[in-house]
C-alpha positions in Angstrom: -21.4 -212.0 -11.4 -20.4 -208.5 -11.6 -23.9 -207.1 -12.6 -25.4 -209.1 -9.5 -22.7 -207.3 -7.1 -23.5 -203.8 -8.8 -27.5 -204.4 -8.3 -26.7 -205.3 -4.4 -24.5 -202.4 -4.0 -27.4 -200.1 -5.9 -30.0 -201.5 -4.0 -27.9 -200.6 -0.3 -27.3 -197.1 -1.5 -31.1 -196.9 -2.4 -32.2 -198.4 0.9 -29.5 -196.0 2.5 -30.9 -192.8 1.1 -34.4 -194.1 1.7 -33.7 -194.4 5.1 -32.0 -191.3 5.3 -34.6 -189.3 3.8 -37.5 -191.2 6.2 -35.6 -190.0 9.5 -34.7 -187.0 11.3 -33.7 -185.9 14.7 -34.5 -183.2 17.2 -31.9 -181.9 19.7 -32.9 -181.5 23.3 -32.9 -177.5 23.0 -34.7 -177.3 19.5 -38.4 -177.5 18.3 -39.4 -179.0 14.9 -41.8 -177.9 12.7 -42.8 -180.5 10.1 -44.7 -179.6 6.9 -46.5 -182.1 4.7 -47.0 -181.3 0.9 -46.2 -177.8 2.0 -49.2 -177.6 4.8 -49.0 -177.2 8.5 -51.1 -177.8 11.1 -51.2 -178.4 14.9 -49.5 -181.7 14.5 -46.9 -180.3 12.9 -44.9 -179.1 16.2 -42.3 -181.8 17.2 -41.2 -181.3 20.6 -39.8 -184.7 21.8 -36.1 -184.6 21.4 -34.4 -187.6 19.4 -35.1 -189.5 16.2 -38.1 -189.5 14.5 -39.4 -190.8 10.8 -41.2 -189.0 8.5 -42.5 -189.7 4.8 -39.6 -190.1 2.5 -38.2 -187.5 -0.3 -40.2 -184.7 -0.6 -43.4 -185.6 1.0 -42.4 -184.3 4.6 -40.0 -181.6 5.3 -38.8 -180.4 9.1 -37.4 -177.1 10.1 -35.6 -177.0 13.3 -35.5 -174.2 15.3 -33.3 -173.3 18.2 -35.2 -172.7 21.6 -32.4 -171.1 23.8 -32.6 -167.5 24.7 -31.3 -164.9 22.1 -29.5 -161.8 22.1 -31.0 -159.0 20.4 -28.3 -156.1 20.1 -28.9 -153.4 17.7 -26.6 -150.6 16.8 -26.4 -147.6 19.1 -29.1 -144.7 18.4 -29.7 -141.4 19.0 -32.7 -139.7 20.9 -33.7 -136.8 22.5 -34.5 -136.4 26.1 -37.9 -134.6 27.1 -35.7 -132.0 28.2 -34.0 -131.4 25.0 -30.3 -133.2 25.6 -29.0 -135.6 22.7 -28.0 -138.9 23.7 -26.6 -142.3 22.6 -28.4 -145.1 23.9 -26.9 -148.8 23.7 -29.9 -151.2 24.3 -30.4 -154.9 24.2 -33.2 -157.6 24.8 -33.3 -161.3 25.1 -35.6 -163.1 23.4 -37.0 -166.8 22.5 -38.9 -168.7 20.7 -42.5 -169.1 22.2 -42.7 -172.9 22.9 -46.1 -172.6 24.5 -49.1 -173.8 22.8 -49.0 -173.1 18.8 -45.7 -170.5 19.4 -43.3 -172.7 17.4 -46.5 -172.7 14.5 -46.6 -168.8 14.7 -42.8 -168.4 14.6 -42.5 -170.5 11.5 -45.3 -168.7 9.6 -43.5 -165.4 10.6 -39.6 -166.0 10.2 -38.3 -168.5 8.0 -34.7 -168.7 10.1 -33.7 -167.1 13.6 -31.4 -164.5 11.7 -34.5 -163.0 9.6 -36.1 -162.5 13.1 -33.3 -160.8 14.6 -32.9 -158.6 11.8 -36.6 -157.9 12.1 -37.1 -157.5 15.4 -34.1 -154.9 15.6 -36.4 -152.4 13.9 -39.2 -152.9 16.4 -37.1 -152.8 19.1 -35.3 -149.4 18.2 -38.9 -148.3 17.7 -39.7 -149.2 21.2 -36.4 -148.0 22.7 -37.6 -144.6 21.7 -39.8 -144.4 25.0 -36.5 -143.1 26.7 -37.6 -139.7 25.0 -40.5 -139.5 27.0 -38.0 -139.3 30.3 -35.5 -136.0 31.4 -32.1 -137.1 31.3 -32.0 -136.7 35.2 -34.4 -139.2 35.3 -32.5 -142.0 33.2 -29.3 -141.4 35.3 -28.5 -140.3 39.1 -29.6 -141.6 42.5 -33.5 -140.9 41.4 -33.1 -142.9 38.1 -36.2 -144.2 36.4 -34.1 -146.0 33.9 -35.8 -149.4 35.5 -39.1 -148.1 34.9 -38.2 -146.9 31.4 -36.6 -150.5 30.7 -40.1 -152.5 32.0 -42.0 -149.9 29.4 -39.6 -151.3 26.6 -40.3 -154.9 27.2 -44.0 -154.0 27.3 -44.0 -152.3 23.9 -42.3 -155.5 22.5 -45.2 -158.0 24.0 -46.9 -157.5 20.7 -44.3 -159.8 19.2 -46.0 -162.5 20.9 -48.2 -163.0 17.9 -45.4 -164.0 15.6 -44.3 -166.6 18.2 -41.6 -164.3 19.6 -41.1 -164.5 23.5 -39.6 -161.2 25.0 -37.5 -162.4 27.9 -35.5 -158.7 29.2 -35.0 -155.5 27.9 -32.2 -152.9 29.4 -30.2 -150.4 28.5 -26.4 -151.1 29.0 -25.0 -147.2 28.1 -26.3 -143.8 27.9 -23.6 -141.3 26.4 -23.9 -137.8 25.7 -22.4 -135.9 23.0 -19.6 -133.5 23.5 -21.8 -130.3 23.5 -24.3 -131.6 25.4 -21.8 -133.5 27.9 -20.5 -129.9 28.9 -23.8 -128.4 29.4 -25.0 -131.1 31.3 -21.9 -131.2 33.5 -22.3 -127.5 34.3 -26.3 -128.2 35.4 -24.9 -131.1 37.5 -22.7 -129.2 39.0 -24.7 -126.3 39.6 -27.2 -128.9 41.2 -24.6 -130.3 43.3 -23.3 -126.9 44.9 -27.1 -126.0 45.8 -27.3 -129.5 47.4 -23.7 -129.0 49.0 -24.8 -125.6 50.2 -28.4 -126.7 51.6 -26.1 -129.6 53.6 -23.7 -126.9 55.1 -26.6 -124.9 56.0 -28.3 -127.8 57.6 -24.9 -128.7 59.4 -24.4 -124.9 60.5 -28.1 -125.1 62.1 -27.5 -128.2 64.0 -24.2 -127.3 65.1 -25.6 -124.3 66.6 -28.8 -126.2 68.3 -26.0 -128.6 69.8 -23.9 -125.7 71.1 -26.9 -124.2 72.5 -28.4 -127.1 74.2 -24.7 -128.2 75.5 -24.2 -124.3 76.8 -27.7 -124.5 78.4 -26.6 -128.0 80.3 -23.4 -126.4 81.2 -25.3 -123.3 82.7 -27.6 -125.5 84.8 -24.6 -127.4 86.1 -22.7 -124.5 87.1 -25.6 -123.0 88.5 -25.9 -126.3 90.9 -22.5 -126.4 91.4 -22.5 -122.9 92.6 -25.5 -123.0 94.7 -24.1 -126.6 96.3 -20.8 -124.8 96.8 -22.4 -121.8 98.6 -24.2 -124.6 100.6 -21.1 -125.9 101.8 -19.2 -122.6 102.2 -21.8 -121.5 104.4 -22.0 -124.7 106.5 -18.2 -124.1 106.7 -18.5 -120.9 108.3 -21.1 -122.1 110.9 -18.8 -124.9 112.1 -15.6 -122.3 112.0 -17.9 -119.8 114.1 -17.7 -122.3 117.0 -13.5 -123.0 116.8 -13.1 -119.2 116.0 -15.3 -118.4 119.4 -13.2 -120.8 121.2 -9.5 -119.4 119.9 -10.6 -116.0 120.8 -10.4 -117.0 124.4 -6.4 -117.2 124.1 -5.6 -115.2 121.2 -1.8 -115.7 121.3 -2.3 -119.5 121.8 -4.4 -119.9 118.5 -1.8 -117.5 116.5 1.1 -119.4 117.9 -0.8 -122.8 116.5 -1.4 -121.1 113.4 2.1 -120.2 112.9 3.0 -123.9 113.5 0.7 -125.4 111.3 2.0 -123.0 108.6 5.5 -124.2 109.2 4.4 -127.9 109.3 3.2 -127.5 105.6 6.0 -125.4 104.4 8.2 -128.0 105.4 6.4 -131.2 104.8 8.8 -132.3 101.9 12.9 -132.0 101.6 13.0 -128.2 102.0 15.8 -125.4 102.4 14.6 -122.3 103.7 16.8 -119.1 103.9 14.8 -116.3 105.4 14.5 -113.4 107.6 13.5 -114.4 111.0 11.7 -110.9 112.2 8.0 -112.0 110.4 5.8 -115.1 111.2 5.7 -117.7 111.1 9.7 -118.0 110.2 10.7 -116.2 113.6 9.9 -119.3 115.3 13.2 -120.8 113.7 15.0 -118.3 115.5 17.4 -120.0 117.9 17.3 -117.8 120.3 14.8 -119.2 123.2 12.0 -117.3 124.4 12.5 -115.6 127.8 10.2 -115.8 131.1 8.7 -112.5 130.1 7.7 -113.8 126.6 6.8 -117.8 126.9 5.5 -117.7 123.1 8.2 -115.9 120.4 6.6 -113.2 119.0 8.3 -111.7 115.6 10.3 -108.2 115.6 7.7 -105.9 114.7 5.0 -107.3 117.3 7.9 -107.2 119.9 8.7 -103.7 119.1 5.1 -102.6 119.2 4.4 -104.1 122.8 7.6 -102.9 124.1 8.7 -105.8 125.1 12.5 -106.1 123.7 14.7 -103.5 121.9 18.2 -103.1 121.2 20.4 -105.7 120.9 17.7 -108.6 121.1 15.6 -106.7 118.1 18.8 -106.0 116.0 19.7 -109.5 116.3 16.2 -110.6 115.4 16.5 -108.6 112.3 20.0 -110.0 111.3 19.5 -113.6 112.0 19.2 -115.9 109.1 17.1 -119.1 109.7 18.7 -122.4 107.5 17.1 -125.3 108.1 16.7 -128.6 106.0 13.8 -131.2 106.6 14.4 -134.5 105.8 
């Protein structure tokens, strides 16, 4: 009975081992290469994910490869630019197994594992990065940088590995460093270049300011000339109109003078005003409380009275010494 049990257990284990050796699985992100007795052909590529069957034991062997994008990042490399600057470059490349056509088969024939492919590709990628030596330092950095063009050339150089079943996806430069001595020299050159650009911009700004000032002055002169001409026209028209009134006023000179005096007083006392002045000069002589006599119906200042001989003596003295104090509400 014990022997029967042992035989049954042995047969079960054998069946499990046989089943295990006859099956394999491929993940959704993998492609498999199945070799039969060490030989491969186009039918050896297994792309469908899931459980598959194969000949047991060592008749068939299956090597799965990850088809996801891989990052290749070699060590930083020293390069010399076209203008003689020593730079340290850190670059990277994204790549994956070419899953189209017989790409997985070519990759299997070139590399045994992804790690081996990564190590070999690093050397080839470093050679491709040397294309940066064909550029000046200012062409790699700055506003007019041609770094994107250089990255495209690096990626183009790596297209040769497609024959090995490798598909380069993207190549880029993450850092460009300068050695200390080179950095100081480059900084001095960059500063001199920036100073030149700043001086050019400053000169252009001064020229533009002068142009704007000149245009503004020209415009202002035109406006002033027009305003002066217009003012002269208005002044001439006013003089023409005033000549009519002056002709009418000349018919009664004393009345005209009296009206001018009244107008002057009205303007001077238009607001709350306190005035303390001599009353012997026009038009403030009108504030004299002494009423004009019949001989002089229009009050005259003292100097005109003396000249005309109309009054003298006490009246004149009083006119000189009188004070006029008026407060207008």
